[in-house]
C-alpha positions in Angstrom: 20.7 -0.4 -7.3 20.9 -3.0 -10.0 21.2 -1.6 -13.5 18.1 -3.4 -14.7 15.9 -1.6 -12.1 14.1 1.7 -12.3 13.9 4.1 -9.3 10.6 5.8 -8.6 9.4 8.5 -6.2 7.6 8.4 -2.9 5.1 10.9 -1.6 3.8 11.3 1.9 0.0 11.5 2.4 -1.1 13.0 5.7 -4.7 12.6 6.9 -6.8 13.2 10.0 -9.4 10.6 10.9 -11.3 11.8 14.0 -13.2 8.5 14.4 -10.1 6.3 14.6 -7.9 5.5 17.6 -4.8 6.9 15.8 -6.3 10.1 14.5 -3.2 11.5 12.7 -2.1 9.3 9.9 0.8 9.4 7.5 1.4 6.9 4.7 4.0 6.7 1.9 2.7 6.2 -1.6 5.1 4.7 -4.2 4.9 6.1 -7.7 4.1 2.8 -9.5 3.7 4.6 -12.8 7.4 4.8 -13.2 8.3 1.1 -12.5 8.7 -1.5 -15.2 7.6 -4.5 -13.2 7.7 -7.6 -15.5 4.7 -9.4 -13.8 1.2 -8.3 -12.9 1.3 -5.9 -10.0 -2.3 -6.6 -9.0 -3.5 -8.8 -6.2 -6.9 -10.2 -7.3 -9.0 -11.4 -4.4 -12.2 -12.4 -6.2 -13.5 -12.3 -9.8 -16.5 -10.1 -10.8 -18.4 -13.3 -11.5 -17.7 -14.5 -7.9 -19.0 -11.2 -6.5 -22.1 -11.2 -8.7 -22.9 -14.9 -7.7 -22.5 -14.1 -4.0 -24.7 -10.9 -4.1 -27.3 -12.6 -6.3 -27.5 -15.5 -4.0 -27.9 -13.2 -1.0 -30.7 -11.1 -2.5 -32.5 -14.1 -3.9 -32.6 -16.0 -0.5 -35.5 -15.1 1.8 -34.3 -13.6 5.1 -30.7 -13.9 4.1 -28.1 -11.7 5.8 -24.8 -10.6 4.3 -21.6 -9.4 6.1 -18.1 -8.4 4.9 -14.9 -7.3 6.6 -11.7 -5.5 5.6 -8.4 -7.1 6.7 -6.2 -4.1 7.8 -2.7 -4.0 6.4 -3.1 -7.5 4.7 -0.3 -7.0 2.2 2.0 -5.0 4.5 5.5 -6.5 4.7 4.7 -9.3 2.2 8.0 -10.6 0.9 8.7 -9.7 -2.7 10.7 -12.0 -5.1 12.0 -9.0 -7.0 12.7 -5.8 -4.9 11.8 -2.4 -6.3 13.4 0.9 -5.3 12.1 4.3 -4.4 13.8 7.7 -3.8 13.0 9.6 -0.7 13.9 13.3 -0.7 16.1 14.0 2.4 14.1 17.1 3.2 11.1 14.9 4.0 13.0 13.0 6.7 12.8 14.9 10.1 16.2 16.1 11.6 15.7 13.9 14.7 15.3 10.8 12.6 18.4 11.7 10.5 20.4 12.1 13.7 19.1 9.0 15.4 20.0 6.8 12.4 23.2 8.6 11.4 21.9 9.5 8.0 24.0 12.6 7.4 26.4 10.7 5.2 23.7 8.9 3.3 22.3 11.9 1.5 
């Protein structure tokens, strides 16, 4: 890990979504509160003005219809110019995964 980087924590969030195809879900959340990222970490999609104009136009137009969608995993695997680092506690990695990837010497 480069000396100018901070290391943060990861936590696992487990959830059950009965209405989804994959009902049991696990995601890793990175503790962004402990990183000193030199640029803006946000990813703005639209300004509040844009949203207000769109909604106002929709409700002001007779017989108008409005639809929206959510793009799943849009930012997943997006290349980063500056990598960041997180610590994963070895106790959270299942034994079978540790064996399969020869991780015993890495912890």
